[in-house]
Backbone bond lengths (Angstrom), bond angles and torsions (degrees), N, CA, C in turn:
res aa  C-N    CA-C-N  psi(-1)  N-CA   C-N-CA  omega(-1)  CA-C   N-CA-C  phi
1 M - - - 1.461 - - 1.533 108.18 -
2 S 1.308 117.38 134.68 1.458 120.98 -178.82 1.517 110.41 -74.29
3 N 1.343 115.79 159.84 1.467 120.74 178.29 1.521 111.40 -60.84
4 K 1.330 115.94 -34.25 1.464 119.93 179.31 1.535 110.26 -62.20
5 N 1.340 117.81 -44.11 1.467 121.34 178.81 1.526 111.93 -68.10
6 K 1.346 117.01 -36.17 1.466 120.01 178.16 1.524 110.79 -62.31
7 S 1.336 117.23 -44.49 1.460 119.48 -179.28 1.522 111.02 -67.87
8 L 1.344 117.16 -31.19 1.455 120.54 177.50 1.524 110.21 -67.35
9 L 1.334 117.53 -43.06 1.468 120.87 178.03 1.521 111.46 -62.02
10 A 1.313 116.31 -38.60 1.459 120.61 -179.07 1.522 111.50 -69.49
11 S 1.331 117.54 -15.02 1.457 121.45 -176.98 1.518 113.22 -95.22
12 I 1.339 118.10 3.09 1.464 121.41 179.61 1.526 109.12 -99.80
13 C 1.309 116.46 129.36 1.465 122.62 -177.84 1.527 110.68 -69.06
14 S 1.323 116.17 129.35 1.466 120.35 178.48 1.523 111.74 -77.00
15 E 1.313 118.13 -15.28 1.470 122.07 179.84 1.529 112.14 -82.34
16 C 1.351 116.16 -46.14 1.464 118.35 -173.67 1.527 113.95 -125.92
17 G 1.339 117.72 -8.33 1.461 120.80 178.73 1.517 114.35 85.04
18 N 1.322 117.37 -0.71 1.457 120.61 179.24 1.534 109.58 -82.41
19 M 1.310 116.63 -179.23 1.463 121.68 -177.76 1.534 111.64 -92.28
20 Y 1.327 114.71 150.39 1.457 121.23 171.84 1.514 109.01 -88.22
21 E 1.331 115.92 157.88 1.458 120.59 173.51 1.525 108.56 -57.29
22 Q 1.300 117.07 149.36 1.469 121.08 -177.70 1.523 112.93 -76.44
23 K 1.327 117.38 -24.68 1.466 120.82 -176.34 1.530 110.05 -110.11
24 Y 1.333 114.61 147.78 1.463 120.34 171.95 1.514 108.14 -80.68
25 K 1.340 116.18 144.19 1.457 119.56 174.00 1.526 108.42 -136.03
26 L 1.309 115.95 155.85 1.455 122.19 -177.87 1.525 109.66 -84.13
27 E 1.331 116.12 125.90 1.465 121.45 178.38 1.514 109.96 -139.63
28 E 1.328 116.59 154.15 1.457 120.10 171.27 1.526 107.76 -87.46
29 L 1.322 115.57 129.27 1.458 121.83 -177.86 1.516 109.93 -122.74
30 G 1.321 115.82 156.39 1.449 121.96 172.06 1.518 109.12 -111.09
31 H 1.316 116.35 132.14 1.470 121.25 -179.49 1.527 107.84 -126.04
32 E 1.326 116.19 124.49 1.469 121.54 -179.21 1.528 109.37 -80.29
33 T 1.339 116.40 126.20 1.460 121.32 176.42 1.519 109.39 -122.60
34 K 1.310 116.04 150.52 1.463 121.04 177.64 1.531 110.18 -68.86
35 E 1.340 115.88 -33.86 1.455 121.23 -174.27 1.528 114.63 -78.42
36 L 1.341 117.14 -31.53 1.466 120.19 -171.74 1.525 113.99 -130.76
37 G 1.317 117.99 0.32 1.454 119.53 -172.62 1.522 108.54 76.39
38 K 1.314 117.64 -143.25 1.465 121.06 -177.54 1.533 109.98 -81.51
39 V 1.325 114.61 127.44 1.462 122.40 178.61 1.520 107.29 -114.43
40 Y 1.329 116.23 130.64 1.460 120.86 179.41 1.521 109.35 -102.84
41 F 1.322 115.72 139.89 1.459 121.35 -178.87 1.516 109.03 -154.42
42 K 1.329 115.54 158.93 1.463 120.82 175.50 1.511 108.26 -99.23
43 S 1.337 115.21 136.12 1.454 120.09 -177.19 1.518 110.39 -149.90
44 K 1.331 114.87 153.44 1.463 120.24 172.76 1.524 107.16 -83.53
45 I 1.326 115.97 124.70 1.462 120.97 -176.94 1.523 110.85 -135.80
46 Q 1.336 115.30 167.68 1.459 122.88 167.26 1.517 106.38 -115.88
47 R 1.326 118.07 131.80 1.459 123.34 178.82 1.523 110.33 -99.47
48 C 1.330 116.19 143.59 1.455 121.45 171.93 1.527 107.77 -69.32
49 L 1.302 116.18 135.26 1.465 120.39 -179.26 1.526 112.19 -69.83
50 N 1.329 117.86 -19.26 1.456 122.19 -177.06 1.532 112.63 -100.45
51 C 1.329 116.74 -63.93 1.473 119.95 -171.22 1.525 113.77 -97.40
52 K 1.318 117.74 -4.99 1.467 124.46 177.40 1.528 113.94 71.85
53 D 1.359 117.51 10.59 1.459 120.46 170.49 1.530 106.77 -59.58
54 Y 1.333 118.11 164.52 1.458 118.38 -178.42 1.522 112.32 -135.62
55 L 1.322 114.69 156.65 1.456 124.01 173.37 1.512 107.86 -111.31
56 I 1.324 115.48 140.48 1.454 121.39 175.73 1.529 106.55 -122.24
57 S 1.323 117.30 138.11 1.459 120.22 -178.16 1.529 110.01 -71.41
58 L 1.316 116.14 162.11 1.460 121.38 178.10 1.524 110.93 -60.84
59 D 1.320 117.38 -39.77 1.475 120.68 177.53 1.518 111.23 -61.49
60 E 1.326 116.76 -43.78 1.463 120.83 179.58 1.532 110.56 -66.56
61 Y 1.329 117.04 -37.62 1.456 121.35 177.63 1.530 110.59 -63.18
62 E 1.329 116.91 -42.49 1.471 120.77 178.34 1.524 110.28 -62.61
63 K 1.329 117.37 -40.45 1.466 121.07 176.72 1.530 110.44 -62.19
64 L 1.331 116.54 -41.13 1.462 121.24 178.58 1.522 110.54 -62.33
65 K 1.345 117.40 -44.19 1.463 121.08 178.88 1.524 111.23 -59.13
66 V 1.335 117.18 -45.19 1.464 121.64 179.24 1.529 109.98 -63.00
67 Y 1.323 116.67 -43.02 1.468 122.03 179.44 1.536 110.57 -60.32
68 I 1.332 116.99 -47.24 1.470 120.96 -179.77 1.524 110.34 -66.33
69 D 1.327 117.65 -43.11 1.475 120.89 177.56 1.520 111.43 -58.51
70 D 1.332 116.80 -40.87 1.468 120.93 177.93 1.535 111.07 -64.66
71 L 1.335 116.42 -41.89 1.471 119.52 178.28 1.527 111.34 -63.73
72 V 1.335 117.03 -42.20 1.472 121.51 178.44 1.526 109.74 -62.98
73 S 1.321 116.43 -44.46 1.465 120.88 -179.94 1.530 111.36 -61.23
74 K 1.324 116.44 -43.38 1.472 120.02 178.01 1.526 110.87 -63.36
75 K 1.329 115.76 -41.45 1.469 119.88 179.23 1.528 110.24 -63.97
76 L 1.335 117.50 -44.54 1.464 120.91 179.53 1.529 111.62 -63.81
77 S 1.325 117.00 -33.91 1.468 120.00 -179.50 1.527 111.96 -68.28
78 S 1.332 117.45 -15.59 1.466 120.54 179.17 1.534 112.22 -85.62
79 F 1.354 117.26 -9.73 1.462 120.55 178.05 1.529 109.34 -74.91
80 P 1.326 117.15 145.58 1.476 119.25 175.32 1.530 110.08 -64.72
81 I 1.320 116.81 146.40 1.460 122.07 -177.93 1.530 111.70 -59.23
82 V 1.317 117.83 -27.52 1.477 120.52 -179.43 1.530 111.93 -68.22
83 D 1.327 117.67 -14.58 1.467 121.09 177.92 1.525 111.98 -80.92
84 F 1.331 117.18 -7.93 1.458 122.49 -178.16 1.518 110.69 -105.69
85 I 1.345 114.89 150.84 1.462 120.50 177.94 1.531 109.02 -127.59
86 S 1.311 115.94 158.03 1.460 121.78 -178.40 1.528 111.09 -71.81
87 S 1.324 115.18 169.24 1.465 120.90 175.13 1.517 110.56 -60.72
88 E 1.331 115.79 -39.76 1.467 120.14 -179.41 1.529 110.90 -62.56
89 E 1.319 116.48 -45.52 1.467 120.80 179.16 1.529 110.57 -65.73
90 T 1.325 116.89 -38.10 1.463 121.25 177.05 1.523 110.30 -61.07
91 C 1.332 116.58 -45.73 1.470 120.89 178.22 1.524 110.73 -60.68
92 R 1.327 116.34 -42.04 1.462 120.17 179.65 1.526 110.91 -62.56
93 L 1.336 117.14 -45.43 1.470 120.88 -179.27 1.526 112.03 -65.08
94 L 1.324 116.51 -35.79 1.465 120.51 -178.64 1.526 112.37 -88.97
95 D 1.323 115.88 -6.22 1.466 122.35 -178.06 1.530 110.80 56.22
96 I 1.349 115.18 50.53 1.459 121.88 177.60 1.524 109.08 -132.43
97 K 1.333 115.27 165.75 1.461 120.97 176.86 1.521 108.92 -87.09
98 R 1.328 115.40 157.37 1.464 120.85 -178.16 1.533 111.45 -56.14
99 N 1.316 117.02 -40.13 1.462 121.50 179.25 1.533 110.79 -61.34
100 D 1.346 116.25 -37.06 1.469 120.57 178.38 1.531 110.89 -66.80
101 L 1.325 116.03 -33.89 1.466 120.78 178.58 1.527 109.69 -62.81
102 K 1.323 116.57 -40.34 1.466 120.88 -178.94 1.525 112.66 -75.42
103 K 1.331 117.56 -29.14 1.464 121.08 -174.77 1.528 114.39 -95.47
104 N 1.316 118.17 -17.02 1.462 121.42 -177.21 1.532 109.86 -61.07
105 Q 1.329 116.26 121.36 1.470 121.23 -174.92 1.528 112.62 -63.79
106 K 1.311 117.64 -39.23 1.470 119.73 179.27 1.526 110.66 -65.36
107 I 1.315 116.87 -42.34 1.465 120.40 179.92 1.527 109.35 -66.52
108 K 1.321 117.29 -41.10 1.470 121.13 177.64 1.522 111.52 -60.77
109 R 1.334 116.90 -32.51 1.472 121.30 -179.03 1.530 112.54 -87.14
110 G 1.323 117.67 4.95 1.458 120.00 173.31 1.514 115.68 93.54
111 Y 1.340 118.21 19.92 1.462 120.41 179.16 1.534 111.86 -72.30
112 I 1.317 116.75 -10.66 1.467 122.31 168.58 1.522 105.90 -122.42
113 F 1.324 116.86 127.39 1.459 120.41 178.15 1.518 109.56 -68.82
114 S 1.328 114.42 133.40 1.460 119.18 177.48 1.519 109.12 -140.77
115 Y 1.333 114.21 162.54 1.455 120.56 -177.77 1.520 107.66 -144.58
116 E 1.313 115.50 136.96 1.461 119.39 -178.89 1.524 110.31 -97.45
117 I 1.334 114.70 131.30 1.461 121.32 177.73 1.528 107.04 -131.28
118 D 1.325 115.90 121.48 1.473 121.78 -179.97 1.522 112.29 50.49
119 G 1.323 117.19 42.51 1.451 121.85 176.59 1.521 115.17 79.76
120 K 1.327 118.08 -0.54 1.465 121.39 178.14 1.519 109.13 -109.48
121 R 1.321 116.72 139.39 1.461 122.17 -179.62 1.521 109.50 -93.25
122 F 1.334 115.16 130.50 1.462 122.79 176.07 1.521 108.18 -119.87
123 F 1.317 116.16 146.75 1.456 122.05 -174.88 1.518 110.07 -114.17
124 L 1.328 115.54 139.77 1.453 121.01 178.77 1.532 108.30 -70.47
125 R 1.337 115.74 118.78 1.468 120.82 -173.77 1.531 111.94 -54.32
126 K 1.320 117.35 -46.59 1.462 120.80 -178.82 1.534 110.60 -58.79
127 S 1.326 116.48 -37.72 1.452 121.62 179.81 1.531 111.34 -68.89
128 V 1.329 116.77 -39.49 1.468 121.44 177.53 1.529 109.79 -63.06
129 E 1.323 116.16 -44.90 1.470 120.13 -179.48 1.523 111.35 -64.29
130 K 1.318 116.45 -40.51 1.468 120.94 177.93 1.537 110.40 -66.25
131 F 1.336 116.79 -39.75 1.461 120.83 178.27 1.528 110.45 -62.78
132 K 1.322 116.45 -41.92 1.462 119.98 -179.96 1.527 111.09 -62.06
133 K 1.318 116.31 -39.12 1.466 121.40 -176.42 1.533 112.75 -79.12
134 F 1.345 116.98 -40.15 1.467 120.58 -170.65 1.534 114.97 -118.75
135 G 1.328 118.27 -9.59 1.459 120.37 -177.01 1.519 113.21 82.06
136 D 1.323 116.53 5.20 1.467 122.66 177.43 1.522 107.39 -149.97
137 G 1.322 116.23 114.53 1.459 120.73 -177.04 1.507 114.28 -94.07
138 R 1.319 116.73 6.29 1.469 118.84 -178.97 1.524 110.58 -80.07
139 F 1.305 114.96 147.27 1.458 122.54 175.33 1.519 107.23 -155.29
140 N 1.324 116.58 168.87 1.464 120.49 -177.38 1.523 108.89 -73.41
141 L 1.316 116.16 109.92 1.473 122.16 -178.61 1.524 112.36 -67.23
142 N 1.316 117.16 -20.40 1.472 120.10 179.25 1.513 112.87 -78.72
143 R 1.331 117.16 -11.97 1.459 120.49 -178.66 1.522 112.92 -101.95
144 V 1.328 116.83 7.77 1.469 120.98 -179.23 1.520 108.24 -79.83
145 I 1.323 115.10 131.94 1.469 120.91 179.79 1.515 109.34 -99.94
């Protein structure tokens, strides 16, 4: 497929089949996250001329991921240290071996909140308990009392 056809395919809205604007423009967007609820950010996007759905470039998406990760990290750093448990305690609670903790794909993708202090990883106890019960330890950090 030629580059011209690839760019044409990328310009068709998957929601309604209409065309996206040809130029990217800067807009403030809201993105719903499990960890923080709605996060607002500015991004270069293309809007559908019909339904107003939008496309975000891969570069902009990577920037958004870094931005959200930074917000989550800042939020986790505000928790008292007593709310965190060691890797060993996490393994004990989940009834897994340390090697399994490092290799588990969900844990690697952040399904349990963790924070690094002096090169050691600590896990948020509430998140570990939720992960054990539901297979996903994420929750809205802004709603924690």
